[in-house]
C-alpha angles and dihedrals in degrees: 000000000000128000110236127232088259091059094045092047091047089057091049091048093049093048089049091050091047091053095046102032110121138130093311120060117251115249119232091228091058093051091046091053095046093046098036092232125143109260092224093052090044091055089056092051093045090051090056092047091049093050088050090057095246096113135033124206131223114203128212140054092312092038131128138120141307130189108262091219136024111280092247088062097052114081129199085242092060091052096045094046089051092053103028104029120220112001096207114143091221133024093238093066099040118122108279093006119161108236114241123231090260097051094103093054101030110124092200100050095079090053092048090050091052092048091049092048091050092049092050092045092055100042094042091049096058121074134189087257090057091050092048093048096046097051086238092154085089086069089065097047092081090061092087092066092059101037094099090053096045100042 
């Protein structure tokens, strides 16, 4: 399982918003410049994050975006699920999956369940506040080198 450019950019956008969120909404153009992300692509990602209830928009000349919740209440898992969907390593262990006829005897299913549980444990245990405090934005800086490959 690999996180797409959309998921990685969503994390960068949300960390940026968390750092710059104040009384005035944060303008898309400002985030795009700071994060070196295409404004058009960023609008698509922000739309997804807004529909997921993670951002709220302010319209008008001085408009922009605010986090919909305090950064300590927004987990990496919430952001990635909004942009990537279910992060299960196999369909049979995805949330709400219908078990196949082999599920009782499948030797791989237990491993997939453990992997899924570990993924969820990590991404649900890290918040925007954690990312801001750890300087983890440097983890996302390398994305630019692979963007042409990942679309």
